[in-house]
C-alpha positions in Angstrom: 118.5 69.0 71.6 118.5 71.9 74.0 117.3 71.2 77.5 113.6 71.9 78.3 112.4 74.0 81.4 109.6 72.6 83.4 107.2 75.3 82.0 108.2 74.4 78.4 107.6 70.7 79.3 104.4 71.4 80.9 103.1 73.4 78.0 104.2 70.8 75.6 102.2 68.1 77.7 99.1 70.4 77.8 99.2 70.7 74.0 98.6 66.8 73.7 95.8 66.7 76.4 92.2 67.0 76.0 90.5 66.7 79.3 89.7 70.3 80.2 90.5 69.5 84.0 94.0 68.3 83.3 94.8 71.3 80.9 93.7 73.6 83.7 95.9 71.9 86.2 98.9 72.1 83.7 98.2 75.8 83.4 97.9 76.3 87.0 101.3 74.5 87.5 103.0 77.0 84.8 101.4 79.8 86.8 103.0 78.6 89.9 106.5 78.0 88.2 106.2 81.8 86.9 105.4 83.0 90.1 108.2 81.3 91.7 110.8 82.6 89.2 109.4 86.1 89.7 109.7 85.8 93.4 113.4 84.7 93.1 114.3 87.7 91.0 112.7 90.3 93.2 113.6 88.7 96.4 115.9 91.1 98.6 117.9 88.4 100.8 119.7 89.5 103.7 123.6 88.8 103.5 124.9 85.8 105.2 127.1 85.6 108.5 130.3 85.4 106.2 129.4 88.1 103.9 128.7 90.6 106.9 132.0 89.5 108.4 133.8 90.3 105.2 132.2 93.6 104.9 133.8 94.4 108.4 137.1 92.9 107.4 137.1 95.1 104.1 136.6 98.2 106.2 139.6 97.0 108.6 141.6 96.4 105.4 140.9 100.1 104.2 141.8 101.7 107.2 145.0 99.8 107.7 145.8 100.4 103.9 145.2 104.1 104.5 147.7 104.1 107.4 150.5 102.5 105.6 150.1 103.7 102.0 150.6 100.6 99.7 150.4 96.8 100.8 150.8 93.4 99.0 148.5 90.5 99.5 151.2 88.8 102.0 151.0 91.8 104.3 147.2 91.8 104.5 147.1 88.1 105.1 149.6 88.1 107.9 148.1 91.4 109.5 144.6 90.1 109.7 145.6 86.5 110.2 143.8 85.1 106.9 145.0 83.2 103.9 146.2 84.9 100.9 143.4 82.9 99.1 140.8 84.8 101.3 142.7 88.3 101.0 142.8 88.4 97.1 139.1 88.5 96.6 138.4 90.9 99.4 141.2 93.3 97.9 139.9 92.7 94.4 136.2 93.5 95.5 137.5 96.9 97.1 139.2 97.7 93.6 136.0 96.8 91.9 134.3 99.3 94.5 136.8 101.9 93.4 138.3 102.4 96.8 141.6 100.8 96.1 143.9 101.0 93.3 145.7 97.7 92.1 149.3 98.1 90.6 151.0 95.1 89.1 154.8 95.2 89.5 156.9 92.1 88.2 153.8 89.8 88.8 153.3 91.1 92.4 149.9 93.2 92.9 150.3 96.2 95.3 147.2 97.9 96.7 146.9 101.4 97.7 144.1 103.9 98.3 142.3 105.2 95.3 
């Protein structure tokens, strides 16, 4: 059996009710849930402190890579005093944005300006 949403559960409950006030209450709750979902979809949230810091770090990484030509993750991690686990997704994000090119040689990723 598939899991029901709150809206679906309220609609199911309303179908068994006969009291007009109870049905109106349930319909109001369904409307509130729909409004909440709509607000969540359209809300433009400001970036977190970590996201802002990561954007600055990505810009610094781009400048560094432009000056040296090509780097591996270990180079970035040591240069910016961060872990390889943090450097990898930041570099891959720059690849996804089209700012870097990733070439893999013998299981080692090399990043250069794209």
